[in-house]
C-alpha positions in Angstrom: -30.6 22.2 18.8 -30.4 24.4 15.9 -27.3 26.5 15.1 -27.0 29.6 12.5 -24.1 28.8 10.9 -21.6 31.6 13.1 -22.7 29.6 16.2 -21.2 26.2 14.6 -18.5 27.3 13.2 -17.3 28.9 17.2 -18.7 25.8 18.8 -16.5 23.7 16.0 -13.5 25.6 16.7 -13.9 25.5 20.1 -13.5 21.6 19.9 -11.4 21.1 17.6 -9.0 23.0 19.7 -9.9 21.3 22.7 -9.3 18.4 21.1 -5.5 18.8 19.8 -4.4 20.6 22.9 -4.4 16.9 24.2 -0.7 16.0 24.5 -2.2 12.2 25.1 -4.1 9.0 23.4 -7.8 10.9 25.3 -9.5 7.4 24.6 -9.4 4.1 25.7 -7.2 1.8 24.2 -10.4 -0.4 23.2 -10.9 1.8 20.6 -7.4 1.1 18.7 -8.5 -2.5 18.5 -12.3 -2.1 17.9 -11.2 -0.1 14.7 -8.4 -2.3 14.1 -10.3 -5.1 13.4 -11.8 -3.8 10.1 -8.2 -3.8 8.9 -8.2 -7.6 10.0 -10.9 -8.0 7.8 -9.5 -6.2 5.2 -6.2 -7.8 4.7 -7.2 -11.4 5.9 -9.4 -11.5 3.3 -7.3 -10.4 0.1 -4.6 -12.7 1.5 -7.3 -15.5 2.0 -8.8 -15.3 -1.7 -5.7 -15.5 -3.5 -5.0 -18.9 -1.3 -8.7 -20.1 -2.4 -7.1 -19.6 -5.4 -5.1 -23.0 -5.4 -7.5 -25.0 -3.4 -9.9 -27.9 -3.6 -12.4 -24.8 -4.4 -11.9 -24.8 -7.9 -12.7 -27.6 -9.1 -16.0 -28.1 -6.7 -17.1 -25.1 -7.7 -15.8 -25.3 -11.2 -14.3 -22.7 -11.8 -12.3 -21.1 -14.8 -9.3 -18.9 -14.8 -11.6 -16.4 -15.9 -14.2 -16.4 -13.1 -11.2 -16.7 -10.6 -9.9 -13.2 -12.2 -14.0 -12.0 -12.3 -14.0 -13.5 -8.3 -11.4 -11.1 -7.5 -12.1 -7.9 -9.7 -15.8 -7.8 -8.8 -14.4 -7.5 -5.0 -12.6 -4.9 -5.7 -15.8 -3.4 -8.0 -17.6 -4.0 -4.6 -14.8 -2.0 -2.4 -15.3 0.7 -5.2 -18.5 0.7 -4.9 -18.7 0.5 -0.8 -16.1 3.1 0.2 -18.4 5.8 -2.1 -21.9 5.0 -1.0 -21.0 4.0 2.6 -18.8 6.9 3.2 -20.9 9.3 1.4 -23.6 8.2 4.1 -21.4 8.8 7.1 -20.8 12.2 6.4 -24.3 12.5 6.2 -25.3 10.3 8.9 -22.2 9.7 11.1 -19.1 7.4 11.4 -20.5 5.5 14.2 -23.0 4.4 11.8 -21.0 3.4 8.7 -18.4 1.1 10.8 -21.6 -0.9 12.1 -22.7 -1.1 8.4 -19.5 -2.4 7.1 -19.3 -4.8 9.9 -22.6 -6.3 8.5 -21.8 -6.5 4.7 -18.4 -8.3 5.8 -20.8 -10.5 7.6 -23.7 -11.6 4.8 -20.8 -11.1 2.1 -18.8 -14.3 3.5 -21.4 -16.3 5.2 -22.2 -16.4 1.4 -18.8 -17.1 0.1 -18.6 -19.6 2.5 -21.9 -21.2 1.7 -21.4 -21.5 -2.4 -22.1 -24.0 -4.6 -21.8 -22.5 -7.8 -19.6 -19.7 -9.0 -22.6 -17.1 -9.1 -22.7 -17.2 -5.0 -19.1 -16.9 -5.0 -19.5 -14.2 -7.1 -22.3 -12.6 -5.2 -20.6 -12.6 -2.3 -17.1 -11.6 -3.2 -18.7 -8.6 -3.9 -20.7 -8.3 -0.8 -17.6 -8.6 0.9 -15.7 -5.8 -1.2 -18.2 -3.2 0.0 -17.8 -3.9 3.6 -14.2 -3.9 3.4 -13.8 -0.8 1.2 -15.8 1.0 3.7 -14.0 0.4 6.4 -10.7 1.2 5.5 -12.2 4.3 4.6 -14.4 5.3 7.5 -11.7 4.1 10.3 -9.5 6.4 8.9 -11.5 9.5 8.9 -13.2 8.8 12.6 -9.3 8.5 14.0 -8.2 11.5 12.0 -11.3 13.6 13.9 -10.8 11.7 17.5 -6.9 12.5 17.7 -5.0 15.2 18.5 -3.0 16.6 15.7 0.5 15.6 17.1 -0.8 11.9 17.7 -3.1 11.4 14.1 -0.4 9.1 12.4 0.9 7.4 16.3 -2.9 6.3 17.0 -3.7 5.2 13.4 -1.1 3.3 12.7 -2.2 1.5 16.2 -5.3 0.5 14.7 -3.3 -1.1 11.8 -1.5 -3.4 13.9 -4.3 -5.7 13.8 -4.4 -5.7 10.2 -0.6 -7.0 10.3 -1.9 -9.2 12.4 -4.7 -10.2 9.6 -1.7 -10.7 7.3 0.5 -12.4 9.2 -1.6 -15.2 10.6 -3.3 -15.7 7.4 -0.5 -17.7 5.6 -0.5 -20.0 8.5 -4.3 -20.6 8.6 -4.4 -21.6 5.2 -1.7 -23.8 5.5 -3.3 -25.7 8.5 -6.9 -26.2 6.9 -6.5 -26.0 3.2 -4.1 -29.2 2.5 -6.1 -31.5 4.9 -9.7 -30.5 4.4 -11.2 -30.3 1.1 -13.6 -27.6 2.4 -10.9 -25.8 3.9 -11.4 -23.2 1.9 -15.3 -22.4 2.8 -13.9 -22.2 6.9 -11.3 -20.1 5.6 -14.0 -17.3 4.2 -16.2 -18.6 8.0 -13.8 -16.9 10.0 -14.5 -12.8 9.6 -18.0 -13.6 9.9 -17.5 -14.7 12.8 -15.7 -11.9 14.0 -17.7 -9.2 12.3 -21.0 -10.4 13.5 -19.6 -9.9 17.3 -18.2 -6.1 16.2 -21.1 -5.3 15.1 -22.2 -4.9 18.6 -19.6 -3.4 20.2 -19.2 -0.4 17.8 -22.5 0.8 19.2 -20.8 1.4 22.3 -18.2 3.6 20.6 -19.4 7.6 20.3 -20.0 9.6 17.5 -17.2 11.6 16.6 -17.2 15.5 18.1 -16.6 17.0 14.4 -19.5 14.9 12.5 -21.9 16.1 15.4 -20.6 19.4 15.6 -21.7 19.8 11.9 -24.9 18.1 12.1 -25.5 21.0 15.0 -25.5 18.7 17.7 -23.2 20.7 19.9 -24.9 19.1 23.4 -23.5 15.5 22.3 -20.2 17.0 21.3 -19.6 18.7 24.2 -19.9 15.7 26.0 -17.9 13.4 24.2 -15.3 16.2 24.4 -15.3 16.1 27.7 -14.7 12.6 28.6 -11.8 12.5 26.2 -10.1 15.2 28.3 -11.4 13.9 31.6 -9.6 10.6 30.2 -6.3 12.8 29.1 -6.5 14.6 32.6 -5.9 10.9 34.6 -2.6 10.3 33.1 -1.3 13.6 32.9 -3.4 16.1 35.2 -3.9 19.6 34.2 -4.5 20.2 30.0 -2.9 22.8 28.4 -4.3 25.7 27.4 -6.8 25.6 24.5 -4.9 27.1 21.5 -5.8 29.5 18.8 -9.6 29.1 17.7 -9.6 27.8 13.9 -13.2 27.9 12.3 -14.1 25.5 9.4 -17.2 25.5 7.3 -20.2 23.4 7.7 -21.2 21.2 4.9 -23.3 23.6 2.5 -22.6 21.0 -0.2 -23.1 17.4 -1.9 -20.1 15.9 -0.2 -18.5 14.7 -4.0 -19.2 18.4 -4.8 -17.1 19.9 -2.5 -13.8 16.9 -3.2 -14.4 18.1 -7.0 -13.6 22.1 -6.2 -11.0 23.6 -7.0 -9.2 23.3 -3.9 -9.7 19.8 -3.0 -10.0 18.3 -6.9 -6.0 18.8 -7.2 -5.3 16.5 -4.0 -8.0 14.3 -4.9 -6.2 13.7 -8.6 -2.7 13.3 -6.4 -3.7 10.7 -3.6 -6.0 9.1 -6.3 -3.4 8.6 -8.5 -0.9 7.5 -6.1 -3.5 5.0 -4.9 -4.5 3.9 -8.1 -1.0 2.8 -8.7 0.5 1.4 -5.1 -2.9 -0.7 -5.6 -1.7 -2.5 -8.6 1.6 -3.6 -6.8 -0.4 -4.8 -3.1 -3.2 -6.7 -5.1 -0.9 -7.9 -7.5 1.5 -9.6 -5.2 -1.3 -10.6 -2.5 -3.3 -11.6 -5.2 -1.2 -13.8 -7.8 1.8 -14.4 -5.5 1.0 -17.9 -4.4 -1.0 -18.6 -7.9 2.6 -17.8 -9.4 4.4 -19.3 -6.9 3.0 -22.7 -7.4 2.1 -23.4 -10.5 5.6 -22.2 -11.7 6.9 -25.7 -9.5 6.7 -24.7 -6.1 4.6 -27.0 -3.6 1.6 -25.4 -2.0 2.8 -26.0 1.5 6.3 -24.4 0.5 5.4 -21.4 -0.7 2.9 -20.7 1.4 4.9 -21.7 4.3 8.2 -18.9 3.0 5.3 -16.9 2.3 4.1 -17.2 5.9 8.1 -16.7 7.3 8.0 -13.2 5.3 4.8 -11.9 6.6 6.1 -11.2 9.7 7.4 -8.1 8.7 3.7 -6.7 8.4 4.4 -6.5 12.3 7.7 -5.5 12.3 7.0 -2.4 10.1 3.6 -2.0 11.8 5.0 -1.3 15.2 8.1 0.1 14.4 6.5 2.9 12.0 4.2 4.2 15.8 7.5 5.7 16.9 7.8 8.0 13.8 4.7 8.4 12.4 4.3 12.2 13.8 7.6 12.9 13.4 8.4 13.4 9.4 6.2 14.6 6.9 3.7 12.0 6.1 4.1 11.7 1.9 8.0 11.5 2.5 7.7 9.1 5.3 5.6 7.0 2.3 7.9 7.6 -0.1 10.9 5.8 2.1 8.5 3.1 3.5 7.6 2.0 -0.3 11.3 1.7 -1.6 11.3 -1.9 0.0 8.0 -2.5 -1.6 9.5 -1.9 -4.8 13.1 -3.9 -4.2 10.7 -6.9 -3.2 8.7 -7.8 -6.4 12.4 -7.7 -8.1 13.5 -9.9 -5.8 10.8 -12.1 -6.0 10.9 -11.8 -10.1 14.6 -13.3 -9.4 13.6 -16.0 -7.0 11.1 -17.4 -9.9 14.4 -17.3 -12.3 16.3 -19.4 -10.0 14.0 -21.0 -8.2 14.8 -20.0 -4.8 12.9 -20.2 -1.6 15.2 -17.8 0.4 15.0 -15.3 -1.8 10.8 -15.9 -1.3 11.1 -15.3 2.3 13.0 -12.2 1.9 10.8 -10.7 -0.8 7.8 -11.4 1.2 9.8 -9.8 4.4 10.4 -6.5 2.2 6.7 -6.7 0.9 5.3 -7.2 4.3 7.2 -4.8 6.3 6.5 -2.0 3.4 3.3 -2.5 3.6 2.6 -2.1 7.4 5.1 0.5 7.1 3.4 3.1 4.5 -0.1 3.0 6.7 0.7 6.7 6.9 -0.8 6.7 3.5 -3.9 6.5 4.8 -3.7 8.8 7.6 -2.3 11.5 4.8 -5.6 10.5 2.3 -8.3 11.0 5.0 -6.9 14.1 6.3 -6.0 16.8 3.9 -9.9 16.8 3.3 -12.1 18.8 5.5 -14.4 17.1 8.2 -17.4 17.9 5.9 -16.7 15.8 3.5 -13.6 13.6 4.6 -15.3 10.2 4.5 -16.3 10.7 0.7 -12.6 12.3 -0.1 -11.3 9.4 1.2 -13.5 7.2 0.0 -13.5 8.8 -3.8 -9.4 8.8 -3.2 -9.4 4.7 -2.3 -12.3 4.0 -4.5 -10.2 5.4 -8.1 -7.0 4.0 -6.5 -8.3 0.6 -6.3 -9.2 0.4 -9.9 -5.7 -0.2 -10.3 -6.1 -3.7 -8.5 -9.4 -4.7 -10.4 -7.2 -4.3 -13.8 -4.6 -6.6 -12.0 -5.8 -9.6 -13.4 -6.4 -8.3 -16.9 -2.7 -6.9 -16.8 -1.8 -11.1 -15.2 -4.0 -12.6 -18.4 -1.9 -10.0 -20.5 1.3 -10.7 -20.1 0.5 -14.8 -19.9 -0.2 -14.6 -23.5 2.9 -12.5 -24.4 4.6 -14.8 -22.6 3.6 -17.8 -24.2 2.2 -19.5 -20.9 5.9 -19.8 -19.8 4.7 -19.2 -15.9 8.3 -18.6 -15.1 8.7 -15.7 -17.9 5.2 -15.0 -16.5 5.6 -14.4 -13.4 8.5 -12.5 -13.8 7.7 -9.9 -16.0 4.4 -9.3 -13.9 6.3 -8.3 -10.9 8.3 -5.8 -12.9 5.6 -4.2 -13.9 4.2 -3.9 -10.8 8.0 -2.4 -9.5 7.6 0.0 -11.9 4.2 1.1 -11.7 4.8 1.8 -7.6 8.4 4.1 -8.7 5.6 5.9 -10.5 3.7 6.2 -7.3 6.3 7.5 -5.2 6.5 10.9 -7.6 3.2 11.5 -8.0 2.6 11.5 -3.9 5.3 14.8 -3.9 3.0 16.8 -5.8 0.5 16.6 -2.1 0.6 19.1 0.5 2.5 18.7 3.7 0.6 17.5 6.6 2.2 16.1 9.7 1.2 17.5 13.0 -0.7 20.5 10.9 -4.5 20.9 12.7 -7.3 19.7 10.2 -9.2 22.7 10.0 -5.9 24.6 8.7 -5.1 21.9 6.7 -8.7 21.6 5.5 -10.3 24.2 5.8 
């Protein structure tokens, strides 16, 4: 069906208003699980890679410190490439296609990594995995923003994250169960996401496209059908729905999505959230990628270090679930700033734990860090909702992708600190953790410059 811009704007306003008036979750709970598995991919993979760094993989594949750092960096560069390329395609060809493509990348990349016989195989696999995971987080948040009523955006996105929290919480124990007892345990650690990804590819075909994207592409009948299904689902739970609110028009796509995001209106928003993510990912990947290596090389047993980090990782579940109750009650950016305070405290505790060689402090630091990571998930919601539907996936991808350069430089920061500390791993580790804490403090102040977004309709926030 073809429409002119006025007809399209009217239809889009009608559909988005009908979604925003729904007072309850307007889709099956299984959608949250299907999307949440993408978070599981992402966070499981980040942690599993760090544990393979202290596994027999290093000697079997003849990996030097430089190659280990390169494998971590290539994962993140793959993330940056994948999140931009697949998300841009998603703005043109649909969110559902993007979700399916991501799962394919994850399946292929993790299988290559699991069957690696040399460093080249591992590096190629890691780059492909990164492509899938990067776009996964971008499109999950885009999808959730477009199918969820404005008053529920934070809460519903937070629930998708619970699966990711499980990935964070379970990975240390999976690593502990298979790496110390099997020389090829690292291969099994890599292969687990591949099995899940293959299964999820087919399940995602069952999910509908988002109504907002369908209308921007002139597919009004299909968009109306999807929205009507959502309304019927909600009516079974609450009866008659509230009145449809005032129409808020939104512009159709007129330019290449990247050009739209770099405009005068959205360019400053991009600068704020990209800088925030750059600094935040410096801390996140610094801790997730190097904490096990730092603790083991400083004298902690592998089993002890992983066990205490694993105990602390239950903070992911606590943080993920607790945020669901307040995600839409307070202003989003202020919630994120409050949430990262425990992360800042945690890395200073890690520095102290190294100096006095304390298992208790490792556990406490891991608990605070994991809680903060899960509690700060509204930052993902915030990044998606401050960009317009016509370029939302691209806006998230650019913000998150640029931000991941912060994670990509972490290995080089670590190497520089090693040189400055004359190879004293305790001094190296403590200085490294302090640098991460300083970066996160700056990130909190940067986010203050962003717009407010909580309970604001997308078409009003990003016309």
